[in-house]
Phi, psi and omega in degrees: 000131179271131185235141172232149179221131179211163170288161175282134179231147181279116179043058188294173180287169189297333179301327178298318181282334172298318179294314178303316183291337185275349185243169178271328181221129182242117181266130178248122181292127168248334181260056177228146186297133176292137177242130185296319189262015177271201183249018185296311182239027177208161177198191184231142172234176177266127179219119181054040176079002181234158175283136184232126179282138169232152182210154176262123184289147181241155170296151176295141180198168180299145177292350183260004179286146173286164179303318183291348180262358181267144181244149173289147178294156179298337180276359186303313181302318178294320181294323180294327175297323177293321178297315179297325177293320176298315180297317178298314181298322184281322191247005186300337178260003177292148187298335183241027180300313185300323181280326189270329186300319178301326178293312180297318180300322178298324181295330183256011181245017179291148179271356183296140175254348176275133185301311182296314181300322179296311182291318180300317179297320181291324177295321178295322177299314182291320177297319178297316180297324181271004178059038175266119185254017177301140176292133178252127183236136177275130190302321184292347179278351183272133180276098176199179181278102183276001175277348176291165180225163175051228186299322181298323179291318178299315179298321179297319179293318178300316179296317182296325182263004178057047179285141175261336179223135174244124180248127181236158174302151184304332179296343181279359183292347175262355184254332188241145184252120183299325180295318180298320178291320180299325179294340176262007181076026184241131177272118181267125179234155176238131181261134181232122179293128177291150178305134179222150174209156178205166184289115176255057180059047175065017173271160171298130189298131176249112184278168171063029173281173178305155175305338177304315181296317180299315180296317183297324184259350183238335185076174184296309188296315180289325176297321177299323177296321179295337181299336181261006182267076180209167173238152175250134180246000000 
């Protein structure tokens, strides 16, 4: 069984969905510490020819809280309407706006007030739209030692789910040791997104934007084709 594990990210870039599509079971961490400067509750879209950050506001909380312990701010619904207005303003002339906007709108129209539940629901919406049928598992539901960290924690999850292959983003090649995984009977692979570009309304191409950008300029079918444009190392 091929396994992938990642933090929850808001409308992540296409590489995230390539990884989900490449495995049989994709574990999303909910019991992992929230990081302010990460991509958990923010991402980037194209606005006026430049990359523009958007984020979902959170209630104030300790820096040591897990993602599942964080709540959306009371102003979040109003803020999400502003995000959708930004997306409309930026992409209304994109070739696949009419098809893609309802999907994006669903991601920002969730009633969840818990940060993890909100992001998890939006990832499921996007996977359904992209016809990705990979099993999604919440990390805290797995019976293993969750006090472990880094590679040891990943190995514990792999052992608990009886994974034969673990696939990680290419950035993990400095974090994980193939020999350590082999000692557990697990083949460690790294997925690398192939260079991609597409017409962003005659602007100089800006890579690694949110999946929102990919959908708006490529549509569902072409985005699905991009899901297979990667190499495994």
